[in-house]
C-alpha positions as CSV (number, residue, x, y, z in Angstrom):
1,M,-14.2,5.4,16.3
2,K,-16.9,7.8,15.1
3,N,-18.2,7.7,11.5
4,I,-16.1,9.7,9.0
5,E,-19.1,12.2,8.6
6,A,-18.5,13.4,12.1
7,V,-15.1,14.9,11.2
8,L,-16.5,17.1,8.4
9,P,-17.3,20.0,10.8
10,L,-13.7,20.1,11.9
11,L,-12.7,20.7,8.3
12,Q,-14.8,23.8,7.9
13,E,-12.1,26.1,9.0
14,P,-8.4,26.0,7.8
15,K,-6.4,23.5,9.8
16,K,-2.8,22.2,9.9
17,I,-3.2,18.6,8.9
18,F,-0.7,15.7,9.2
19,I,-1.1,12.9,6.7
20,T,0.7,9.6,6.9
21,T,0.7,6.0,5.6
22,H,2.4,2.7,6.1
23,H,6.1,1.8,6.2
24,K,7.5,1.1,2.6
25,P,4.6,2.9,0.8
26,D,3.2,1.6,-2.4
27,G,1.0,3.1,-5.1
28,D,-2.1,3.1,-3.1
29,A,-0.4,4.6,0.0
30,M,1.2,7.5,-1.9
31,G,-1.8,7.9,-4.2
32,S,-4.2,8.3,-1.3
33,T,-2.0,10.6,0.8
34,L,-1.1,12.9,-2.1
35,G,-4.7,12.8,-3.4
36,L,-5.9,14.0,-0.1
37,Y,-3.1,16.5,0.2
38,H,-4.1,18.2,-3.1
39,Y,-7.7,18.2,-2.1
40,L,-7.1,19.8,1.4
41,V,-4.8,22.5,-0.2
42,Q,-7.7,23.5,-2.4
43,K,-9.9,23.6,0.7
44,G,-7.6,26.2,2.3
45,H,-5.9,23.8,4.8
46,Q,-2.2,23.4,5.4
47,P,-1.5,19.7,4.9
48,V,1.8,17.8,5.0
49,V,2.4,14.2,3.9
50,V,4.9,12.2,6.0
51,S,6.1,8.7,4.9
52,P,7.6,6.5,7.6
53,S,10.3,5.5,5.1
54,E,11.6,6.1,1.6
55,V,9.2,6.4,-1.3
56,P,10.0,4.0,-4.2
57,D,11.6,5.5,-7.4
58,F,8.7,4.3,-9.6
59,L,6.5,6.8,-7.9
60,A,8.9,9.8,-8.1
61,W,6.8,11.3,-10.9
62,M,3.6,11.8,-8.8
63,P,2.4,15.4,-8.4
64,G,3.4,16.8,-5.0
65,I,5.9,13.9,-4.3
66,N,8.7,16.6,-3.7
67,T,6.7,17.9,-0.7
68,V,6.7,14.5,1.1
69,L,8.9,14.1,4.2
70,N,10.6,10.8,5.1
71,F,10.6,10.1,8.8
72,E,13.7,7.9,8.6
73,S,15.9,10.6,7.1
74,E,14.0,13.7,8.5
75,P,12.8,12.7,12.0
76,R,13.0,16.1,13.6
77,Q,11.1,17.9,10.9
78,C,8.5,15.2,10.9
79,Q,8.1,15.4,14.6
80,K,7.7,19.2,14.4
81,E,5.0,18.8,11.8
82,L,3.2,16.3,14.0
83,D,3.4,18.5,17.1
84,Q,1.9,21.5,15.2
85,A,-0.9,19.6,13.5
86,D,-4.5,19.9,14.4
87,L,-5.6,16.6,12.8
88,I,-3.9,13.4,11.8
89,F,-5.1,11.5,8.8
90,C,-3.9,7.7,8.7
91,L,-4.3,6.3,5.2
92,D,-3.9,2.7,3.9
93,F,-3.1,1.1,7.3
94,N,-5.3,0.4,10.3
95,R,-2.8,-0.5,13.1
96,L,-0.2,1.9,14.4
97,D,2.6,-0.6,14.2
98,R,2.4,-0.5,10.5
99,V,4.4,2.7,10.5
100,K,7.3,0.8,12.1
101,S,9.9,3.3,13.5
102,F,7.3,6.0,13.6
103,T,4.9,4.1,15.9
104,E,5.8,5.6,19.2
105,Q,5.5,9.1,18.0
106,L,2.2,8.6,16.2
107,G,0.8,6.7,19.2
108,A,1.8,9.5,21.6
109,A,0.1,12.3,19.6
110,L,-2.9,13.8,21.3
111,Q,-4.6,15.1,18.2
112,P,-7.6,13.2,16.7
113,R,-6.4,10.4,14.4
114,I,-8.7,9.9,11.4
115,L,-8.6,6.5,9.6
116,I,-9.3,5.8,5.9
117,D,-8.4,2.3,5.0
118,H,-9.6,-0.9,3.2
119,H,-7.8,-3.6,5.2
120,L,-9.4,-6.1,7.5
121,H,-9.5,-5.9,11.3
122,P,-8.8,-2.2,12.1
123,D,-7.6,-1.3,15.6
124,A,-10.6,1.1,15.9
125,A,-9.8,2.1,19.4
126,V,-6.8,4.2,18.4
127,F,-8.8,6.3,15.9
128,A,-11.2,9.0,16.8
129,Y,-13.0,9.1,13.4
130,G,-12.8,6.8,10.4
131,M,-14.1,4.9,7.5
132,S,-12.9,1.2,7.1
133,D,-14.2,-0.9,4.2
134,P,-12.4,-4.0,3.1
135,D,-14.8,-4.4,0.2
136,K,-13.3,-1.3,-1.4
137,S,-10.6,-1.8,-4.1
138,S,-8.2,0.6,-2.5
139,T,-7.7,3.5,-0.2
140,C,-7.6,5.8,-3.2
141,E,-11.2,4.8,-4.0
142,M,-12.1,5.6,-0.5
143,I,-10.4,9.1,-0.7
144,Y,-12.5,9.6,-3.8
145,D,-15.6,8.7,-1.7
146,F,-14.5,10.9,1.1
147,I,-14.2,13.9,-1.3
148,R,-17.6,13.3,-2.5
149,I,-19.0,13.0,1.1
150,D,-17.4,16.3,1.9
151,G,-19.2,17.9,-1.1
152,G,-15.9,18.6,-2.9
153,A,-16.2,16.7,-6.1
154,E,-15.9,19.8,-8.2
155,L,-12.4,20.3,-6.7
156,I,-11.1,17.1,-8.3
157,N,-8.4,18.4,-10.6
158,N,-5.7,16.6,-12.8
159,D,-3.3,16.2,-9.8
160,I,-5.9,14.6,-7.6
161,A,-7.2,12.4,-10.4
162,A,-3.6,11.2,-11.3
163,C,-2.9,10.3,-7.6
164,L,-6.2,8.4,-7.1
165,Y,-5.9,6.5,-10.4
166,T,-2.4,5.4,-9.4
167,G,-3.6,3.7,-6.2
168,V,-6.6,2.1,-7.8
169,M,-4.7,0.8,-10.8
170,T,-1.8,-0.7,-8.7
171,D,-4.1,-2.3,-6.0
172,T,-6.3,-3.9,-8.5
173,G,-3.5,-5.3,-10.6
174,S,-4.4,-3.1,-13.5
175,F,-8.1,-3.8,-12.9
176,R,-8.0,-7.6,-13.1
177,F,-8.5,-8.5,-9.4
178,P,-12.0,-9.2,-8.1
179,A,-11.9,-6.0,-6.1
180,T,-12.5,-4.1,-9.4
181,T,-16.1,-3.5,-8.8
182,A,-18.6,-1.4,-10.7
183,S,-17.9,1.5,-8.3
184,V,-14.3,1.4,-9.5
185,H,-15.3,1.8,-13.1
186,E,-17.8,4.4,-12.2
187,M,-15.0,6.4,-10.4
188,L,-12.7,6.0,-13.4
189,A,-15.3,7.1,-15.8
190,D,-15.8,10.3,-13.7
191,L,-12.0,10.9,-13.5
192,K,-11.8,10.5,-17.3
193,H,-14.6,13.0,-17.9
194,R,-12.6,15.4,-15.7
195,G,-9.5,15.1,-18.0
196,L,-7.5,12.1,-16.6
197,E,-4.8,10.9,-18.9
198,H,-4.5,7.3,-17.8
199,A,-2.0,6.1,-20.3
200,I,0.7,8.4,-19.1
201,I,0.3,7.2,-15.5
202,H,0.5,3.5,-16.7
203,Q,3.8,4.4,-18.5
204,H,5.3,6.1,-15.5
205,I,4.7,3.0,-13.4
206,Y,5.1,0.0,-15.7
207,D,7.3,1.3,-18.5
208,S,10.1,3.0,-16.5
209,W,12.1,-0.1,-15.4
210,S,15.9,0.1,-15.4
211,A,17.7,-2.6,-17.4
212,E,19.0,-4.0,-14.1
213,R,15.5,-4.6,-12.8
214,M,14.5,-6.3,-16.0
215,R,17.5,-8.6,-15.8
216,F,16.6,-9.2,-12.2
217,L,13.1,-10.3,-13.2
218,G,14.5,-12.8,-15.6
219,Y,16.8,-14.1,-12.9
220,V,13.9,-14.4,-10.5
221,L,11.6,-16.3,-12.8
222,Y,14.4,-18.6,-14.0
223,E,16.4,-19.3,-10.8
224,K,14.3,-18.4,-7.8
225,M,10.6,-19.3,-8.6
226,E,9.5,-22.7,-7.4
227,I,6.2,-24.2,-8.7
228,F,4.4,-27.0,-6.9
229,P,1.5,-28.2,-9.1
230,E,0.1,-30.7,-6.5
231,Q,-0.3,-27.9,-4.0
232,H,-1.3,-25.4,-6.6
233,A,1.3,-23.1,-5.2
234,G,4.3,-20.9,-6.4
235,I,7.0,-19.5,-4.1
236,I,9.7,-17.0,-4.8
237,A,12.5,-16.5,-2.1
238,L,14.9,-13.7,-2.5
239,S,18.0,-13.3,-0.4
240,L,19.9,-10.2,0.5
241,A,22.7,-11.5,-1.8
242,D,20.2,-11.8,-4.7
243,M,19.2,-8.2,-4.4
244,Q,22.7,-6.9,-3.8
245,Q,23.9,-8.7,-7.0
246,F,21.4,-6.7,-9.1
247,R,21.5,-3.4,-7.0
248,I,17.8,-3.7,-6.3
249,A,16.3,-0.4,-5.0
250,T,13.1,0.2,-2.9
251,G,10.1,-0.9,-4.9
252,D,11.9,-3.0,-7.5
253,T,10.2,-6.3,-6.3
254,E,6.7,-4.7,-6.5
255,G,4.3,-7.0,-8.3
256,M,6.7,-10.0,-8.6
257,V,4.5,-12.1,-6.3
258,N,1.8,-12.1,-9.0
259,Y,3.9,-13.9,-11.6
260,P,3.3,-17.5,-10.3
261,L,-0.4,-16.9,-10.4
262,S,-0.2,-16.5,-14.2
263,I,0.7,-20.2,-14.4
264,E,-2.2,-22.5,-15.1
265,G,-3.4,-24.4,-12.0
266,I,-1.6,-22.1,-9.5
267,N,-3.9,-20.4,-7.1
268,T,-1.5,-19.4,-4.3
269,A,1.7,-17.4,-4.6
270,V,4.2,-16.2,-1.9
271,L,7.2,-13.8,-2.2
272,L,9.7,-14.0,0.6
273,T,12.2,-11.1,0.7
274,E,15.2,-11.2,3.1
275,K,15.9,-7.9,5.0
276,K,18.5,-7.4,7.7
277,E,16.1,-7.6,10.6
278,E,13.4,-9.9,9.2
279,V,12.0,-11.8,6.2
280,R,9.0,-9.9,4.6
281,M,6.3,-11.9,2.9
282,S,3.7,-11.1,0.3
283,F,0.7,-13.5,-0.3
284,R,-1.6,-13.6,-3.3
285,S,-4.3,-16.0,-4.2
286,K,-7.2,-16.7,-6.5
287,G,-10.8,-17.5,-5.8
288,D,-11.7,-18.7,-2.3
289,I,-8.2,-19.1,-1.0
290,D,-7.9,-16.9,2.2
291,V,-4.4,-15.7,2.5
292,S,-5.2,-13.0,4.9
293,T,-6.2,-15.5,7.7
294,F,-3.2,-17.7,6.8
295,A,-0.8,-14.8,7.1
296,A,-2.3,-13.6,10.3
297,A,-2.2,-17.1,11.9
298,N,1.3,-18.0,10.9
299,F,3.3,-15.0,9.9
300,N,2.2,-12.0,12.0
301,G,0.4,-10.5,9.1
302,G,-2.9,-9.8,7.4
303,G,-4.5,-7.7,4.8
304,H,-7.1,-8.8,2.2
305,F,-8.7,-12.1,1.4
306,N,-6.7,-12.5,-1.8
307,A,-3.7,-10.3,-1.0
308,A,-1.9,-10.1,2.3
309,G,1.5,-9.5,3.9
310,G,3.4,-11.0,6.7
311,R,6.9,-11.3,8.3
312,S,9.2,-13.6,10.1
313,T,12.1,-13.1,12.4
314,E,13.5,-16.6,11.5
315,S,16.2,-17.0,8.8
316,L,15.1,-17.0,5.2
317,A,15.8,-20.8,5.0
318,D,13.9,-21.6,8.1
319,T,11.0,-19.3,7.1
320,L,10.8,-21.0,3.7
321,Q,10.9,-24.5,5.3
322,R,8.0,-23.6,7.6
323,L,6.0,-22.1,4.8
324,K,6.4,-25.2,2.7
325,K,5.3,-27.4,5.6
326,L,2.2,-25.3,6.1
327,L,1.3,-25.5,2.4
328,G,1.7,-29.2,2.5
329,I,4.8,-29.2,0.3
330,P,7.3,-32.0,1.0
331,V,10.6,-30.6,2.6
332,K,13.9,-32.4,2.0
């Protein structure tokens, strides 16, 4: 994988550019893809953003979201765009299997794949160019860096700023996680000087819940959250029935894994969400607790030191039991 600077000459002339991200995109995934999309449009390129799956409702306000294609519902159009592209940008993921049902098509593409990502252990062999930095707060911060490397800082408009702010805010837990470095605040200051209205974005994401989702949160905290003080751990396990009862939509469980960490003495939190084909897991931690290595070793996952994901093909009950044993929690 060549350094990202090596791709800049390829962007000097207008290109058709395919931009994609990971399955079940979050704020950083959509913020980075759309932020890059708006930048490339201003540079005279013809970009298209393709999500491997549905975009959650809490991101429906984002500028340019109406242009995003969904591979699961529009596979032929997405394949056509991929076939016609000159370059492929892969944002906020560093292994091709993270795009799930889109993996075969993305892997078979002959065009150069360009990585911009902040997760650990990239599969560098499948990317022609890239920048990978796990010390960065978010892929959105890296898109900001990429724009500056490309000499395009003067092109950062309100649409780009809104998209990039979304990813940085959500991936840093509203700037409370250790990944909120000085460079993050310097970036935000620059975006504010350029006219960013940050309060509106916060309202779009955190003050637009449905009443059903709010009731679901109450149910989760009262009925489903287990706290284990001796192991300094909190676990939330949600079944399909739980989510069907409250008509939970894509993205409605976003951020719920962080609630146990708000309890004094708890430094590890895990959210298990039952799907039809697997159990998805989100891990969060404080301090020197490495959940990325834990997730990779036990649940086919990975991510960041204090924030990672994983999955299990066992039942929810069996996955929960195995998780508890690994954390040293007595199992009945």
